[in-house]
C-alpha positions in Angstrom: -20.4 -85.8 71.6 -17.7 -84.2 69.5 -15.8 -86.6 67.3 -12.2 -86.9 68.7 -10.8 -86.1 65.2 -12.0 -82.5 65.5 -9.9 -81.7 68.5 -7.0 -79.3 67.6 -4.8 -79.5 70.6 -1.6 -81.5 71.1 -1.3 -85.1 70.0 0.4 -87.7 72.1 1.5 -90.9 70.6 2.5 -94.2 72.5 4.0 -96.8 70.2 4.9 -100.4 70.8 6.4 -103.2 68.8 3.4 -103.6 66.5 4.2 -100.4 64.7 7.5 -101.8 63.5 6.3 -105.3 62.3 5.8 -104.0 58.8 9.5 -103.0 58.8 10.4 -106.7 59.4 10.8 -106.5 63.2 8.7 -109.1 65.0 6.7 -108.1 68.1 7.1 -109.9 71.4 3.6 -111.1 72.6 1.7 -111.5 69.5 0.8 -114.9 68.0 4.0 -115.0 66.1 6.0 -112.8 68.5 9.6 -113.5 69.6 8.7 -114.5 73.1 5.6 -116.6 71.9 7.6 -118.7 69.6 10.8 -118.9 71.8 10.0 -118.4 75.5 13.6 -118.7 76.4 14.4 -115.5 74.4 12.5 -113.5 77.1 15.3 -114.4 79.6 17.7 -112.3 77.5 15.6 -109.2 78.5 15.7 -110.1 82.2 18.5 -108.0 84.0 19.1 -110.4 86.9 19.4 -113.4 84.5 21.8 -111.6 82.2 24.1 -110.4 84.9 24.3 -113.8 86.5 24.8 -116.1 83.4 27.8 -115.6 81.0 26.2 -118.1 78.6 23.1 -116.0 78.5 25.1 -113.0 77.7 26.8 -114.8 74.8 23.4 -115.5 73.5 22.3 -112.1 73.9 25.3 -110.6 72.0 24.6 -112.9 69.0 20.9 -111.9 69.2 22.0 -108.2 69.1 24.3 -109.1 66.0 21.3 -110.6 64.3 18.5 -108.1 65.3 16.5 -107.4 62.1 16.4 -103.7 63.1 19.8 -103.3 61.6 18.3 -103.8 58.2 14.9 -102.3 58.9 13.6 -99.1 57.3 10.7 -97.0 58.6 7.2 -98.0 57.2 4.0 -96.1 56.4 3.0 -96.0 60.0 6.2 -94.2 61.0 5.9 -91.9 58.1 2.4 -91.0 58.8 3.4 -89.5 62.3 6.1 -87.4 60.4 3.4 -86.1 58.2 1.2 -85.3 61.2 4.0 -83.3 62.8 4.8 -81.7 59.4 1.3 -80.3 59.2 2.0 -78.1 62.2 0.2 -80.2 64.8 2.2 -80.6 68.1 3.0 -84.2 68.2 5.0 -86.0 71.1 5.9 -89.7 70.6 6.5 -92.0 73.6 7.9 -95.2 72.4 8.6 -98.6 73.9 10.7 -99.6 70.9 14.5 -99.6 70.9 14.8 -99.5 67.0 14.9 -95.8 66.5 12.7 -96.1 63.4 10.7 -93.1 64.5 14.0 -90.9 64.4 15.1 -92.4 61.1 11.6 -91.6 59.6 12.2 -88.0 60.6 10.3 -87.6 63.9 12.2 -85.3 66.2 10.1 -85.3 69.4 10.6 -88.9 70.6 10.9 -90.2 74.2 12.5 -93.7 74.3 11.3 -95.0 77.7 13.1 -98.3 77.2 16.4 -97.0 75.7 17.9 -98.0 72.4 19.8 -100.8 70.9 22.4 -98.8 69.1 24.6 -97.9 72.2 26.3 -100.0 74.8 26.8 -99.2 78.5 28.7 -100.8 81.4 26.7 -101.7 84.5 29.5 -100.9 86.7 31.0 -97.6 85.5 30.2 -94.7 83.2 31.7 -96.3 80.0 29.6 -96.1 76.8 30.3 -97.2 73.2 28.5 -97.8 70.0 26.9 -101.1 69.6 28.5 -101.5 66.2 32.0 -101.2 67.8 31.2 -103.7 70.5 29.8 -106.2 67.9 33.2 -105.8 66.2 34.7 -107.2 69.3 32.3 -110.1 69.3 33.1 -110.8 65.7 36.8 -110.8 66.6 36.4 -113.6 69.1 35.1 -112.0 72.4 31.7 -113.8 73.0 31.0 -111.7 76.0 33.0 -108.5 75.8 33.9 -106.8 79.0 34.1 -103.2 79.9 37.6 -102.0 78.7 37.7 -99.4 81.6 36.7 -101.4 84.6 36.3 -105.1 83.3 32.5 -104.9 84.2 29.6 -106.4 82.3 28.4 -104.6 79.0 24.9 -104.4 77.8 22.8 -102.7 75.3 21.6 -99.1 76.4 18.1 -100.7 76.8 16.0 -101.0 80.0 15.7 -104.7 80.7 13.1 -106.3 82.9 14.3 -105.8 86.5 16.0 -102.5 85.9 14.7 -99.0 86.9 13.5 -96.7 84.0 15.2 -93.4 83.4 13.4 -90.9 85.5 13.8 -88.1 83.0 12.3 -90.2 80.3 9.3 -91.0 82.4 8.7 -87.3 83.3 9.0 -86.4 79.6 6.5 -89.2 78.8 4.0 -88.0 81.5 4.2 -84.4 80.1 3.3 -85.6 76.7 0.4 -87.6 78.0 -0.9 -84.8 80.3 -0.7 -82.2 77.5 -2.4 -84.2 74.9 -6.0 -83.8 73.6 -5.7 -86.9 71.4 -3.6 -89.9 72.6 -2.9 -92.6 70.2 -1.8 -96.0 71.5 -0.4 -97.8 68.5 0.9 -101.4 68.4 1.2 -102.0 72.0 -0.3 -104.8 74.1 -0.5 -102.1 77.0 0.7 -104.9 79.4 4.0 -103.3 80.4 3.9 -100.6 82.9 4.5 -97.7 83.4 4.4 -97.3 79.6 0.7 -98.5 79.4 -0.4 -96.1 82.3 0.4 -93.3 80.0 -3.0 -94.0 78.5 -4.7 -93.5 81.9 -2.6 -90.3 82.4 -3.9 -88.9 79.2 -7.5 -89.9 79.8 -7.4 -88.4 83.4 -6.1 -85.1 81.9 -9.0 -85.0 79.4 -7.6 -86.6 76.2 -9.6 -88.9 73.8 -7.8 -92.2 73.7 -7.6 -94.2 70.4 -6.2 -97.5 70.4 -4.7 -99.2 67.3 -3.8 -102.7 68.1 -4.9 -106.2 66.6 -5.6 -107.7 70.0 -7.6 -106.5 73.0 -5.8 -104.4 75.6 -6.4 -103.6 79.3 -7.2 -100.1 78.3 -9.9 -100.8 75.7 -12.6 -99.7 78.1 -11.0 -96.2 78.2 -10.9 -95.7 74.5 -12.9 -93.3 72.5 -12.3 -95.5 69.4 -10.5 -98.9 68.9 -9.1 -99.9 65.5 -8.1 -103.6 64.8 -7.1 -103.0 61.3 -3.4 -103.5 60.2 -1.3 -100.6 61.5 0.5 -99.8 58.4 -3.0 -99.0 56.7 -4.8 -97.9 59.8 -2.4 -95.2 61.1 -2.0 -93.3 57.8 -5.8 -93.4 57.5 -6.3 -92.0 60.9 -3.7 -89.3 60.3 -5.6 -88.3 57.1 -8.8 -88.1 59.2 -7.2 -85.8 61.8 -5.9 -83.6 59.1 -9.1 -83.5 57.1 -7.6 -84.8 53.9 
């Protein structure tokens, strides 16, 4: 059997929270994850709870204010994917993350299937604003700032549990997975659908799946290779192997 590293076609990448932990952003489901250590925090990501509970929204705005992603910088794993694309290889990134560290590292083909934390939207009208501007309102004494256009509820431009994903983003993600000859799943528990199913889409289309994650995933049996090493070291090494360095 030909080693997957020898394939020369497009490379798809699915990234989860684990790729950003070296940047100081904790994951969610790991042993020291946000939801593991504080189960109530998961409620902040559930749309129905958020809409129904003003106190929960107040807590959510403080959590957004204190999110470590504001201070984070891209790490070696993010930079490795930039190097892979700079080599001339076709690289498409599907990310579950909302921190935009891929873009800040220099990646320009990124599909954000769960949105981003840097913009704010109204659930009732088309109003949008920057998160920074809305957090200024929080700092000025509005614990749960309302939409200035319609008085509706504001939230981050992220996809919460209970919300529909953006269909255009899903189509773009499927296209990356279907076109890939190598599909890297990095730092994701592969428990959240439909993001995780991109692995199956890629494998069904003929890709070799490589999983880089420190815990077992539901898709391990589909993988050509599984890497349990820390992502900050493992992904740069795999990129070097792909490039034949």
